[in-house]
All heavy atoms as an XYZ file, in Angstrom:
855
protein
N      60.939    122.939    113.067
C      60.714    123.147    114.483
C      60.078    121.861    114.985
O      60.501    121.268    116.021
C      59.806    124.342    114.817
C      59.475    124.393    116.281
C      60.522    125.614    114.478
N      58.953    121.322    114.378
C      58.263    120.145    114.925
C      59.212    118.926    114.751
O      59.115    117.984    115.570
C      56.970    119.943    114.214
O      57.208    119.716    112.882
N      60.045    118.857    113.791
C      61.011    117.776    113.682
C      61.927    117.594    114.883
O      62.373    116.539    115.216
C      61.772    117.900    112.384
N      62.240    118.721    115.537
C      62.996    118.756    116.745
C      62.218    118.417    118.012
O      62.792    118.302    119.094
C      63.722    120.073    116.892
C      64.605    120.494    115.717
C      65.048    122.009    116.030
C      65.859    119.650    115.795
N      60.889    118.283    117.877
C      60.075    118.112    118.993
C      59.689    119.296    119.819
O      59.311    119.319    120.918
N      59.933    120.498    119.157
C      59.720    121.762    119.863
C      58.365    122.313    119.432
O      57.956    122.185    118.255
C      60.782    122.799    119.372
C      60.494    124.177    119.956
C      62.219    122.286    119.880
N      57.579    122.813    120.400
C      56.319    123.326    120.112
C      56.334    124.803    120.577
O      56.980    125.100    121.604
C      55.165    122.625    120.830
C      55.104    121.222    120.347
C      53.801    120.478    121.018
O      53.229    121.040    121.921
N      53.664    119.286    120.542
N      55.716    125.702    119.769
C      55.710    127.115    120.111
C      54.269    127.534    120.239
O      53.285    127.261    119.524
C      56.331    127.873    118.952
C      57.804    127.538    118.665
C      56.307    129.393    119.270
C      58.369    128.062    117.466
N      54.040    128.274    121.334
C      52.700    128.801    121.719
C      52.730    130.322    121.554
O      53.703    130.988    121.896
C      52.225    128.482    123.059
N      51.640    130.913    121.059
C      51.467    132.358    121.046
C      50.804    132.745    122.369
O      49.592    132.278    122.573
C      50.815    132.850    119.800
C      50.759    134.425    119.735
C      49.459    132.364    119.606
C      50.532    135.017    118.429
N      51.429    133.456    123.169
C      50.929    133.806    124.532
C      50.024    134.972    124.459
O      50.082    135.828    123.589
C      52.085    134.082    125.459
C      51.711    133.926    126.981
O      50.771    133.254    127.261
O      52.519    134.469    127.786
N      49.145    135.099    125.422
C      48.161    136.231    125.573
C      47.455    136.472    124.360
O      47.231    137.625    123.953
C      48.862    137.494    126.127
C      49.605    137.297    127.406
O      49.100    136.497    128.252
O      50.604    137.969    127.673
N      46.992    135.462    123.700
C      46.331    135.566    122.386
C      45.015    136.509    122.506
O      44.286    136.255    123.514
C      45.902    134.239    121.821
C      45.466    134.349    120.387
C      46.274    134.503    119.383
C      44.074    134.377    120.177
C      45.826    134.730    118.118
C      43.532    134.483    118.845
C      44.436    134.592    117.819
N      44.826    137.362    121.615
C      43.657    138.223    121.583
C      44.018    139.637    122.160
O      43.099    140.449    122.299
N      45.289    139.756    122.689
C      45.651    141.091    123.270
C      46.903    141.633    122.530
O      47.713    140.871    122.020
C      45.976    140.972    124.705
O      47.079    140.126    124.849
C      44.830    140.455    125.467
N      47.058    142.887    122.494
C      48.209    143.512    121.974
C      48.713    143.002    120.735
O      48.064    142.874    119.723
N      49.970    142.641    120.738
C      50.698    142.135    119.451
C      50.317    140.730    119.158
O      50.698    140.220    118.069
C      52.157    142.300    119.584
C      52.626    143.777    119.631
C      54.195    143.826    119.867
C      52.281    144.489    118.461
N      49.718    139.993    120.053
C      49.295    138.677    119.840
C      48.135    138.579    118.945
O      46.926    138.277    119.343
C      49.106    137.929    121.154
N      48.217    138.970    117.715
C      47.136    139.107    116.792
C      46.954    138.074    115.843
O      47.904    137.188    115.683
C      47.222    140.554    116.138
N      45.890    138.059    115.072
C      45.682    137.043    114.052
C      46.829    136.920    113.042
O      47.123    135.888    112.540
C      44.326    137.358    113.369
C      43.069    137.125    114.225
C      41.849    137.567    113.399
C      42.922    135.641    114.579
N      47.359    138.111    112.630
C      48.366    138.089    111.587
C      49.612    137.319    111.962
O      50.328    136.753    111.208
C      48.791    139.562    111.310
N      49.811    137.158    113.331
C      51.017    136.404    113.776
C      50.852    134.945    113.550
O      51.905    134.225    113.439
C      51.253    136.689    115.297
C      51.363    138.099    115.642
C      52.825    138.319    115.619
N      53.124    139.703    116.100
C      54.157    140.405    115.924
N      55.142    139.860    115.181
N      54.288    141.615    116.282
N      49.678    134.373    113.503
C      49.552    132.954    113.372
C      50.125    132.492    112.093
O      50.751    131.350    112.048
C      48.007    132.610    113.443
C      47.421    132.855    114.890
C      47.722    131.215    113.080
C      46.007    132.504    115.072
N      50.020    133.161    110.964
C      50.566    132.643    109.778
C      52.087    133.012    109.609
O      52.768    132.451    108.798
C      49.859    133.377    108.615
C      48.375    132.846    108.424
C      47.772    133.473    107.170
O      48.182    134.537    106.684
O      46.886    132.805    106.821
N      52.592    133.805    110.519
C      54.058    134.222    110.457
C      54.992    133.119    111.028
O      56.155    133.075    110.648
C      54.360    135.529    111.141
O      53.482    136.515    110.631
N      54.518    132.313    111.956
C      55.419    131.357    112.660
C      54.621    130.005    112.736
O      53.448    129.890    112.716
C      55.665    131.886    114.035
C      56.431    133.216    114.105
C      55.702    134.385    114.278
C      57.783    133.242    113.931
C      56.354    135.606    114.259
C      58.467    134.429    113.974
C      57.773    135.652    114.132
N      55.421    129.004    113.011
C      54.937    127.594    113.099
C      54.393    127.297    114.459
O      54.884    126.399    115.209
C      56.059    126.683    112.786
C      57.269    127.463    113.283
C      56.923    128.954    113.002
N      53.357    128.095    114.910
C      52.809    127.813    116.284
C      52.017    126.539    116.409
O      51.509    126.035    115.381
C      51.842    129.050    116.613
C      52.458    130.340    116.795
C      52.211    131.303    115.800
C      53.225    130.532    117.859
C      52.801    132.537    115.928
C      53.821    131.791    117.940
C      53.611    132.822    117.021
N      52.129    125.871    117.445
C      51.403    124.640    117.675
C      50.075    124.965    118.594
O      49.235    124.079    118.662
C      52.243    123.578    118.362
O      52.817    124.066    119.570
N      50.128    126.056    119.206
C      48.955    126.350    120.094
C      48.875    127.894    120.351
O      49.831    128.615    120.151
C      49.130    125.692    121.498
O      50.323    126.038    122.146
N      47.722    128.220    120.805
C      47.494    129.650    121.304
C      47.067    129.531    122.772
O      46.483    128.582    123.168
C      46.347    130.430    120.525
C      44.941    129.723    120.613
C      46.777    130.553    119.016
C      43.925    130.541    120.055
N      47.553    130.509    123.477
C      47.196    130.675    124.953
C      46.217    131.806    125.067
O      46.601    132.916    124.854
C      48.466    130.787    125.784
C      49.351    129.536    125.762
C      50.529    129.708    126.582
C      50.194    129.635    128.005
N      51.423    129.742    128.827
N      44.989    131.487    125.406
C      43.979    132.556    125.520
C      44.182    133.407    126.726
O      44.254    132.781    127.816
C      42.575    131.876    125.459
C      42.366    131.212    124.153
C      41.506    132.972    125.696
C      41.194    130.290    124.117
N      44.375    134.610    126.676
C      44.640    135.480    127.790
C      43.624    135.367    128.882
O      42.413    135.270    128.556
C      44.760    136.956    127.322
C      45.275    137.778    128.433
O      46.476    137.738    128.720
O      44.478    138.712    128.872
N      44.106    135.404    130.106
C      43.227    135.281    131.268
C      42.187    136.358    131.468
O      41.068    136.176    132.080
C      44.048    135.128    132.569
C      44.801    136.454    132.845
C      45.706    136.216    133.999
O      45.623    135.211    134.772
N      46.639    137.093    134.184
N      42.396    137.503    130.774
C      41.417    138.603    130.797
C      40.096    138.216    130.246
O      38.968    138.791    130.561
C      41.957    139.812    130.169
O      42.117    139.601    128.808
N      40.027    137.211    129.354
C      38.838    136.713    128.723
C      38.058    135.707    129.569
O      36.956    135.451    129.280
C      39.157    136.067    127.368
C      39.637    137.052    126.337
C      40.952    136.998    125.904
C      38.817    138.097    125.848
C      41.434    137.887    125.020
C      39.322    139.036    124.955
C      40.625    138.849    124.449
N      38.679    135.134    130.550
C      38.041    134.148    131.386
C      37.873    134.404    132.806
O      37.189    133.702    133.502
C      38.794    132.773    131.242
C      38.865    132.292    129.876
C      40.265    132.911    131.830
N      38.392    135.625    133.239
C      38.233    136.007    134.615
C      37.505    137.352    134.680
O      37.476    138.160    133.708
C      39.593    136.174    135.365
C      40.302    134.766    135.357
C      41.426    134.654    136.325
N      42.149    135.817    136.770
C      43.360    135.866    137.137
N      44.064    134.776    137.021
N      43.963    136.943    137.496
N      36.972    137.654    135.851
C      36.386    138.846    136.061
C      34.881    138.901    135.763
O      34.223    137.823    135.402
N      34.267    140.059    135.925
C      32.784    140.127    135.824
C      32.174    139.890    134.465
O      31.039    139.532    134.302
C      32.466    141.623    136.345
C      33.760    142.293    136.025
C      34.877    141.345    136.262
N      33.035    139.988    133.424
C      32.489    139.778    132.037
C      32.872    138.436    131.535
O      32.638    138.150    130.295
C      33.104    140.921    131.127
C      32.617    142.251    131.519
C      33.018    143.226    130.485
N      32.755    142.634    129.116
C      31.788    143.089    128.321
N      31.027    144.074    128.716
N      31.549    142.587    127.131
N      33.288    137.504    132.347
C      33.718    136.164    131.813
C      32.621    135.447    131.134
O      32.854    134.844    130.011
C      34.288    135.242    132.972
N      31.383    135.443    131.673
C      30.328    134.747    131.032
C      29.913    135.341    129.649
O      29.590    134.618    128.721
C      29.112    134.613    131.867
C      29.292    133.615    133.087
C      28.079    133.346    133.850
O      26.924    133.277    133.252
O      28.215    133.099    135.066
N      30.022    136.689    129.596
C      29.731    137.429    128.344
C      30.772    137.091    127.320
O      30.544    137.073    126.196
C      29.570    138.914    128.496
C      28.332    139.340    129.346
C      28.563    139.282    130.834
O      29.619    138.844    131.315
N      27.627    139.827    131.562
N      32.093    136.796    127.826
C      33.097    136.581    126.878
C      33.142    135.100    126.380
O      33.977    134.827    125.540
C      34.460    136.853    127.565
O      34.590    138.218    127.857
N      32.301    134.273    126.973
C      32.311    132.805    126.662
C      32.158    132.582    125.100
O      32.828    131.716    124.502
C      31.227    132.130    127.402
N      31.247    133.239    124.491
C      31.039    133.042    123.107
C      32.267    133.450    122.228
O      32.680    132.842    121.344
C      29.839    133.758    122.531
C      28.527    133.026    122.890
C      27.405    133.593    122.323
N      27.161    135.009    122.667
C      26.273    135.833    122.176
N      25.662    135.529    121.083
N      26.231    137.021    122.640
N      32.899    134.624    122.646
C      34.157    135.070    122.017
C      35.286    134.065    122.227
O      35.895    133.667    121.240
C      34.526    136.384    122.596
C      35.784    136.984    121.993
C      35.766    137.507    120.704
C      36.939    136.946    122.699
C      36.950    138.030    120.161
C      38.101    137.427    122.135
C      38.142    137.976    120.895
N      35.366    133.537    123.406
C      36.428    132.601    123.741
C      36.107    131.314    122.971
O      37.023    130.658    122.405
C      36.503    132.297    125.220
C      37.461    131.120    125.539
C      36.996    133.553    125.984
N      34.849    130.911    122.931
C      34.479    129.733    121.994
C      34.903    129.921    120.653
O      35.314    128.954    119.998
N      34.743    131.078    120.095
C      35.244    131.442    118.786
C      36.655    131.306    118.537
O      37.248    130.753    117.549
N      37.415    131.749    119.561
C      38.939    131.581    119.526
C      39.290    130.146    119.468
O      40.221    129.708    118.766
C      39.551    132.368    120.666
C      39.520    133.928    120.684
C      40.096    134.397    122.024
C      40.180    134.468    119.527
N      38.609    129.421    120.380
C      38.898    128.019    120.508
C      38.616    127.265    119.147
O      39.477    126.446    118.633
C      38.212    127.370    121.647
C      38.683    127.905    123.036
C      38.299    125.778    121.653
C      37.778    127.681    124.198
N      37.463    127.526    118.595
C      37.035    126.928    117.326
C      37.977    127.302    116.284
O      38.425    126.429    115.409
C      35.659    127.368    116.972
N      38.474    128.644    116.240
C      39.488    129.054    115.190
C      40.776    128.318    115.302
O      41.320    127.750    114.312
C      39.670    130.568    115.250
C      40.702    131.030    114.254
S      41.344    132.670    114.708
C      42.215    132.284    116.229
N      41.237    128.124    116.566
C      42.471    127.425    116.761
C      42.335    125.989    116.307
O      43.213    125.504    115.570
C      42.837    127.424    118.273
N      41.351    125.347    116.668
C      41.090    123.936    116.249
C      41.038    123.760    114.713
O      41.571    122.960    114.150
C      39.884    123.317    116.851
C      39.940    123.135    118.385
N      38.924    122.855    119.203
C      41.057    123.195    119.205
C      39.398    122.756    120.430
N      40.637    122.948    120.435
N      40.317    124.776    114.116
C      40.208    124.742    112.629
C      41.534    124.907    111.920
O      41.792    124.380    110.886
C      39.304    125.862    112.239
C      38.988    125.966    110.737
C      37.729    125.457    110.402
N      37.567    125.386    108.947
C      36.435    125.568    108.375
N      35.353    125.844    109.101
N      36.378    125.464    107.046
N      42.453    125.650    112.638
C      43.818    125.842    112.081
C      44.750    124.723    112.467
O      45.978    124.815    112.184
C      44.353    127.271    112.503
C      43.590    128.411    111.937
C      44.097    129.735    112.641
C      43.747    128.518    110.451
N      44.260    123.772    113.212
C      45.181    122.678    113.656
C      45.972    123.018    114.900
O      46.989    122.376    115.165
N      45.556    123.960    115.608
C      46.235    124.442    116.795
C      45.566    123.993    118.098
O      44.357    123.891    118.031
C      46.386    125.943    116.811
C      47.091    126.611    115.675
C      46.953    128.147    115.755
C      48.484    126.183    115.517
N      46.346    123.800    119.114
C      45.716    123.616    120.466
C      45.306    124.948    121.074
O      45.987    125.973    120.760
C      46.682    122.931    121.402
C      47.020    121.537    120.993
C      47.952    120.842    122.022
C      49.324    121.372    121.947
N      50.218    120.737    122.740
N      44.230    124.971    121.817
C      43.911    126.207    122.579
C      44.084    125.975    124.054
O      43.533    125.047    124.563
C      42.451    126.506    122.266
N      44.845    126.785    124.673
C      45.153    126.686    126.090
C      44.561    127.894    126.799
O      44.840    129.022    126.375
C      46.672    126.598    126.333
C      47.246    125.474    125.592
C      46.887    126.471    127.841
C      48.763    125.500    125.559
N      43.794    127.744    127.813
C      43.127    128.861    128.536
C      43.980    129.136    129.711
O      44.334    128.261    130.562
C      41.716    128.598    128.910
N      44.441    130.393    129.978
C      45.177    130.840    131.053
C      44.370    131.397    132.238
O      43.217    131.891    131.944
C      46.163    131.991    130.671
C      47.092    131.706    129.600
C      47.961    132.876    129.234
O      47.437    134.058    129.349
O      49.086    132.738    128.974
N      44.925    131.318    133.370
C      44.327    132.022    134.570
C      43.140    131.314    135.152
O      42.277    132.022    135.747
N      42.975    130.023    135.057
C      41.844    129.265    135.550
C      41.888    129.151    137.034
O      42.858    128.510    137.516
C      41.602    127.965    134.884
C      41.653    128.057    133.362
C      40.373    127.321    135.315
C      40.784    129.092    132.778
N      40.991    129.751    137.798
C      41.055    129.727    139.245
C      39.891    128.983    139.903
O      39.861    128.623    141.011
C      41.181    131.080    139.779
C      42.517    131.839    139.435
C      42.537    133.207    140.047
O      41.558    133.734    140.526
O      43.704    133.719    140.016
N      38.792    128.818    139.147
C      37.590    128.248    139.721
C      37.079    127.007    138.764
O      37.320    127.083    137.576
C      36.483    129.205    139.915
O      35.918    129.596    138.564
C      36.941    130.405    140.663
N      36.323    126.117    139.493
C      35.722    125.022    138.656
C      34.714    125.541    137.643
O      34.564    125.035    136.564
C      35.135    124.057    139.604
N      33.997    126.626    137.998
C      33.071    127.300    137.108
C      33.749    127.686    135.808
O      33.239    127.579    134.693
C      32.282    128.397    137.815
N      34.910    128.380    135.942
C      35.611    128.840    134.747
C      36.018    127.639    133.923
O      35.938    127.607    132.674
C      36.828    129.581    135.160
C      36.627    130.978    135.817
C      37.879    131.516    136.473
O      38.842    130.780    136.861
N      37.842    132.903    136.655
N      36.591    126.616    134.556
C      36.963    125.446    133.852
C      35.807    124.797    133.071
O      35.864    124.446    131.925
C      37.582    124.422    134.774
N      34.674    124.650    133.796
C      33.437    124.143    133.228
C      33.078    124.868    131.936
O      32.690    124.284    130.877
C      32.311    123.989    134.125
C      32.627    122.964    135.285
O      33.512    122.107    135.144
O      31.875    123.065    136.335
N      33.076    126.273    132.060
C      32.658    127.064    130.976
C      33.538    126.847    129.723
O      33.133    126.779    128.622
C      32.646    128.540    131.363
C      32.189    129.622    130.476
C      30.711    129.396    130.178
C      32.483    130.955    130.992
N      34.895    126.835    130.014
C      35.819    126.608    128.902
C      35.691    125.264    128.256
O      35.727    125.145    127.063
C      37.232    126.928    129.452
C      37.430    128.394    129.685
C      38.605    128.642    130.661
C      37.743    129.120    128.398
N      35.527    124.225    129.074
C      35.420    122.846    128.555
C      34.190    122.829    127.667
O      34.129    122.189    126.654
C      35.432    121.859    129.650
C      35.017    120.448    129.163
C      36.810    121.744    130.371
N      33.162    123.437    128.099
C      31.833    123.439    127.405
C      32.064    124.147    126.023
O      31.417    123.781    125.068
C      30.737    124.138    128.148
N      33.023    125.049    125.863
C      33.288    125.738    124.718
C      34.320    125.040    123.847
O      34.702    125.490    122.730
C      33.776    127.204    125.035
C      32.798    128.099    125.538
C      31.582    128.397    124.632
O      31.846    128.402    123.348
O      30.457    128.678    125.053
N      34.866    123.902    124.311
C      35.700    123.012    123.563
C      37.192    123.123    123.846
O      38.000    122.617    123.197
N      37.498    123.815    124.890
C      38.911    123.995    125.385
C      39.330    122.744    126.033
O      38.630    122.257    126.926
C      39.002    125.231    126.229
S      40.779    125.567    126.531
N      40.417    122.165    125.674
C      40.975    120.882    126.170
C      42.137    121.029    127.079
O      42.560    120.124    127.712
C      41.267    119.879    125.101
O      42.156    120.455    124.280
C      40.009    119.532    124.376
N      42.730    122.236    127.204
C      43.861    122.445    127.935
C      43.730    123.730    128.821
O      43.396    124.814    128.336
C      45.143    122.613    127.119
C      45.405    121.294    126.349
C      46.845    121.210    125.723
O      47.719    121.736    126.304
O      46.893    120.554    124.746
N      43.875    123.603    130.114
C      43.659    124.655    131.026
C      44.924    124.925    131.860
O      45.701    123.884    132.145
C      42.576    124.321    132.006
C      41.272    123.877    131.406
C      40.272    123.490    132.530
C      40.634    125.065    130.519
N      45.187    126.161    132.220
C      46.351    126.497    133.009
C      45.949    127.520    134.050
O      45.206    128.502    133.795
C      47.403    127.151    132.069
C      48.648    127.702    132.745
C      49.518    128.376    131.758
O      49.522    128.151    130.591
N      50.251    129.364    132.244
N      46.348    127.272    135.262
C      46.039    128.222    136.331
C      46.072    127.677    137.726
O      46.365    126.392    137.824
N      45.740    128.374    138.729
C      45.762    127.956    140.106
C      44.870    126.854    140.397
O      45.161    126.047    141.322
C      45.532    129.104    141.098
C      46.736    130.104    141.131
C      46.505    131.236    141.899
C      47.950    129.869    140.577
C      47.509    132.239    141.964
C      48.998    130.794    140.777
C      48.766    131.994    141.458
O      49.810    132.856    141.618
N      43.768    126.697    139.704
C      42.876    125.587    139.866
C      43.646    124.258    139.627
O      43.396    123.247    140.294
C      41.728    125.688    139.009
C      40.640    124.481    139.130
C      40.040    124.537    140.499
C      39.593    124.527    138.065
N      44.536    124.291    138.669
C      45.205    123.060    138.290
C      46.458    122.781    139.183
O      46.618    121.719    139.759
C      45.758    123.131    136.838
C      44.646    123.566    135.866
C      46.458    121.859    136.360
C      43.321    122.766    135.870
N      47.291    123.886    139.381
C      48.404    123.843    140.255
C      49.018    125.297    140.531
O      48.863    126.072    139.589
C      49.464    122.901    139.713
N      49.439    125.387    141.681
C      50.146    126.737    141.948
C      51.583    126.549    141.457
O      52.114    125.479    141.184
C      50.293    126.864    143.522
C      48.987    126.968    144.208
C      48.531    128.439    144.119
N      47.248    128.654    144.817
C      46.588    129.772    144.972
N      47.165    130.763    144.413
N      45.484    129.806    145.483
N      52.271    127.732    141.127
C      53.686    127.655    140.710
C      54.497    126.834    141.710
O      54.236    126.890    142.912
C      54.118    129.094    140.805
C      52.834    129.881    140.612
C      51.776    129.090    141.357
N      55.422    126.098    141.238
C      56.344    125.242    142.074
C      57.749    125.177    141.530
O      57.908    125.389    140.361
C      55.673    123.901    142.246
C      55.673    123.014    140.958
S      54.771    121.450    141.091
C      53.124    122.044    141.155
N      58.584    124.873    142.387
C      60.031    124.747    141.882
C      60.105    123.495    140.937
O      59.373    122.584    141.004
C      60.826    124.442    143.167
C      59.983    124.925    144.274
C      58.569    124.810    143.811
N      61.063    123.610    140.023
C      61.202    122.590    139.008
C      61.433    121.160    139.584
O      60.906    120.176    139.107
C      62.396    122.944    138.033
N      62.154    121.122    140.748
C      62.339    119.725    141.324
C      61.126    119.183    141.983
O      61.112    117.953    142.316
C      63.561    119.889    142.352
C      63.322    120.795    143.486
O      62.370    121.663    143.403
O      64.030    120.681    144.522
N      60.062    119.906    142.065
C      58.783    119.294    142.565
C      57.784    118.968    141.511
O      56.794    118.203    141.782
C      58.082    120.391    143.472
C      58.870    120.690    144.774
C      58.151    121.760    145.589
O      57.008    121.966    145.455
O      58.866    122.292    146.425
N      58.065    119.273    140.256
C      57.109    119.008    139.148
C      56.943    117.527    138.935
O      55.805    116.983    138.807
C      57.550    119.685    137.869
C      56.707    119.282    136.675
C      57.569    121.198    138.051
N      58.022    116.701    138.868
C      57.877    115.334    138.662
C      56.951    114.602    139.698
O      56.118    113.804    139.317
C      59.197    114.533    138.559
N      57.141    114.917    140.977
C      56.306    114.336    142.031
C      54.879    114.826    141.861
O      53.990    113.977    142.081
N      54.659    116.058    141.495
C      53.326    116.547    141.249
C      52.603    115.731    140.195
O      51.481    115.268    140.271
C      53.331    118.041    140.953
C      51.936    118.603    140.514
C      50.998    118.793    141.368
C      51.703    118.741    139.180
C      49.668    119.320    141.005
C      50.471    119.190    138.723
C      49.480    119.481    139.698
N      53.342    115.549    139.008
C      52.751    114.778    137.884
C      52.516    113.385    138.328
O      51.387    112.821    137.956
C      53.681    114.917    136.633
C      53.680    116.433    136.137
C      53.293    113.933    135.582
C      54.725    116.591    135.129
N      53.465    112.718    138.969
C      53.268    111.312    139.416
C      51.981    111.227    140.356
O      51.207    110.330    140.189
C      54.500    110.834    140.146
C      55.599    110.539    139.229
O      55.427    110.437    138.025
O      56.801    110.410    139.704
N      51.822    112.219    141.279
C      50.720    112.197    142.138
C      49.401    112.371    141.454
O      48.384    111.741    141.782
N      49.424    113.204    140.405
C      48.164    113.447    139.683
C      47.801    112.206    138.777
O      46.649    111.904    138.711
C      48.358    114.632    138.657
C      48.626    115.979    139.247
C      47.436    116.762    139.611
N      46.663    117.010    138.435
C      45.494    117.716    138.461
N      45.128    118.326    139.496
N      44.800    117.877    137.354
N      48.808    111.557    138.300
C      48.652    110.374    137.486
C      48.032    109.279    138.353
O      47.062    108.555    137.986
C      49.890    109.776    136.772
O      50.370    110.744    135.911
N      48.530    109.092    139.604
C      48.033    108.043    140.435
C      46.591    108.371    140.825
O      45.652    107.468    140.794
C      48.927    107.982    141.722
O      50.210    107.706    141.300
C      48.369    106.972    142.690
N      46.275    109.565    141.138
C      44.919    109.973    141.533
C      43.954    109.801    140.328
O      42.886    109.271    140.528
C      44.870    111.489    141.989
O      45.814    111.705    143.058
C      43.433    111.941    142.327
N      44.416    110.225    139.127
C      43.532    110.031    137.973
C      43.162    108.609    137.683
O      42.086    108.257    137.388
C      44.228    110.696    136.744
C      44.299    112.147    136.797
O      43.606    112.711    137.569
O      45.026    112.790    136.098
N      44.212    107.704    137.822
C      43.980    106.325    137.567
C      43.040    105.591    138.554
O      42.329    104.796    138.232
C      45.329    105.509    137.637
C      46.259    105.856    136.504
C      47.652    105.336    136.720
O      47.839    104.656    137.668
O      48.495    105.702    135.887
N      42.915    106.168    139.784
C      42.038    105.668    140.803
C      40.563    106.195    140.609
O      39.712    105.708    141.338
C      42.494    105.998    142.219
C      43.857    105.411    142.542
C      44.455    105.855    143.794
O      43.890    106.823    144.329
N      45.529    105.292    144.310
N      40.435    107.102    139.711
C      39.101    107.723    139.456
C      38.747    108.783    140.419
O      37.575    109.177    140.480
N      39.643    109.183    141.235
C      39.371    110.346    142.233
C      39.476    111.592    141.401
O      39.708    111.646    140.219
C      40.376    110.301    143.305
C      40.202    109.082    144.212
O      39.120    108.474    144.202
O      41.188    108.588    144.760
N      39.481    112.682    142.129
C      39.408    114.024    141.489
C      40.839    114.192    140.725
O      41.807    113.759    141.207
C      39.279    115.142    142.544
O      40.344    115.112    143.499
N      40.703    115.015    139.659
C      41.880    115.292    138.847
C      42.636    116.440    139.333
O      42.185    117.379    139.925
C      41.469    115.502    137.417
């Protein structure tokens, strides 16, 4: 799979069938931590648990991607726990495929100028 340049993520990790046993079954390159662990009233209490998931992923050579990030506080908490990839409305709203390249180009230009990411 990796020879083809294909990467596979296990989605909604920590819920339902997205269990630990699945990690050894397939050549995953990343886990996507379910948004239920980072949003809502228990998000701060879940931080240590999420930190453990992130540490486990890194120890297994996997990337950890946090889903459902809507606020800077959520992003800060996850980055403090070692998460390097975030997904959610804070980063970008869903968009048509033909708008993605322009969005990425705009982000790259903004990042290079030292403005907000």
